Structure formats: C-alpha cells, structure tokens
C-alpha positions in Angstrom: 102.1 101.5 86.5 99.1 99.6 87.9 100.9 97.7 90.6 102.7 100.8 91.9 99.4 102.6 92.1 97.9 99.7 94.0 100.7 99.6 96.5 100.6 103.4 97.1 96.8 103.3 97.5 97.0 100.3 99.9 99.7 102.1 102.0 97.5 105.2 102.1 94.6 103.2 103.4 96.7 101.3 105.9 98.2 104.5 107.3 94.9 106.5 107.5 92.0 104.1 108.1 91.8 101.9 111.2 90.9 98.2 110.9 91.6 98.2 107.2 93.9 95.2 107.5 94.5 92.2 109.8 97.4 90.0 110.9 97.1 86.2 111.1 99.1 84.3 113.6 98.6 80.6 113.5 98.0 78.9 116.9 97.8 82.3 118.7 94.8 83.7 120.5 93.2 85.4 118.7 94.5 84.1 115.4 93.2 87.2 113.5 93.9 90.6 114.8 92.6 93.8 113.1 95.3 96.4 113.0 94.9 100.0 114.1 96.5 102.7 111.9 100.0 102.0 110.6 101.8 100.1 107.8 104.3 97.5 109.0 106.6 96.2 106.3 106.9 93.7 104.8 103.2 92.6 104.2 101.4 90.5 101.7 98.9 92.2 99.5 96.4 89.9 97.6 94.7 91.7 94.7 91.6 89.9 93.3 90.1 91.0 90.0 89.8 89.2 86.7 93.1 87.5 87.9 94.8 87.2 91.3 98.2 88.7 92.2 100.0 88.2 95.5 102.5 90.9 96.2 105.1 91.1 98.9 105.4 94.8 99.8 108.8 95.7 101.3 108.3 99.5 101.3 106.5 102.3 99.5 108.7 101.8 96.5 109.9 98.2 96.7 107.6 95.2 96.1 107.6 91.9 94.3 105.0 89.6 92.8 105.3 86.3 94.7 102.4 84.4 93.1 99.0 84.5 91.4 96.9 83.2 88.7 94.9 84.3 85.7 91.7 82.9 87.2 90.0 85.4 89.4 86.5 86.6 90.3 85.8 88.2 86.9 87.0 85.1 85.0 84.9 82.8 87.3 81.8 85.0 86.8 82.2 85.2 83.0 82.8 81.4 82.5 80.1 80.5 85.0 77.6 82.7 83.3 78.4 81.1 79.9 78.4 77.5 81.2 75.4 77.6 83.6 72.0 79.1 84.0 73.1 81.0 87.1 71.6 84.5 87.4 74.3 86.0 89.6 77.7 85.7 91.4 76.1 84.3 94.6 74.3 81.6 92.7 77.6 80.6 91.0 79.2 80.4 94.4 76.4 78.1 95.6 76.8 75.9 92.6 80.5 75.7 93.2 80.0 74.8 96.8 77.6 72.0 96.0 79.5 70.8 92.9 81.4 67.5 92.5 84.9 68.1 91.0 85.4 64.4 90.6 82.8 64.4 87.7 84.7 67.1 85.7 87.2 66.2 83.0 
C-alpha cells in the first residue's frame, strides 16, 4: 500500500544518505541537528502532497497515522489558482503571507 511504500522508501533514505533528516530538541543548542546515516525509531514522518499525513514510524513494518488533514500543497495551489489571479505557487504564498484572515468568512 501507499503508506508502506512511503515508510520503506524513507527508511532507505535515512539509512543510506547522510543529512537527509534532522532532530529537533527544544531549548538545546543547537535545536536542529542534521543526522548522519542511520534510522532511529520511533520517528515522525510528515508527508505533504494534496493532503498532509503525520505518521509515527515504530519500525520497518509498524507505523501509525497520528494526524493530518485533507488540505495540503496541491489543494492550496488548486484553490488559490481558482480564487486569485496568482501565476504560481510562490505568488500564492506571498498572498497568504500578506493576507488578513480576519476579513474571511
């Protein structure tokens, strides 16, 4: 299935390509540390596409979806293109940054 393939592909990258992932430790110095080669379980995998899925990966075969939303980059781009005159994703991001959410119903 799709999620199993995603996990196996991520584990392959983590075990074979240095600096492919990072750890975040709040109030530590440095807070962000890029990892060398190796896959430490458990880890959180965030997959962003037309939706967003957050997966807690326990091992190569065991994982669980712990959160997510149907709204992702593809949905944002599609709706933004239909509702604005933006010519690209970066322009949509700029509009979102400068927008005023208090004026939206």
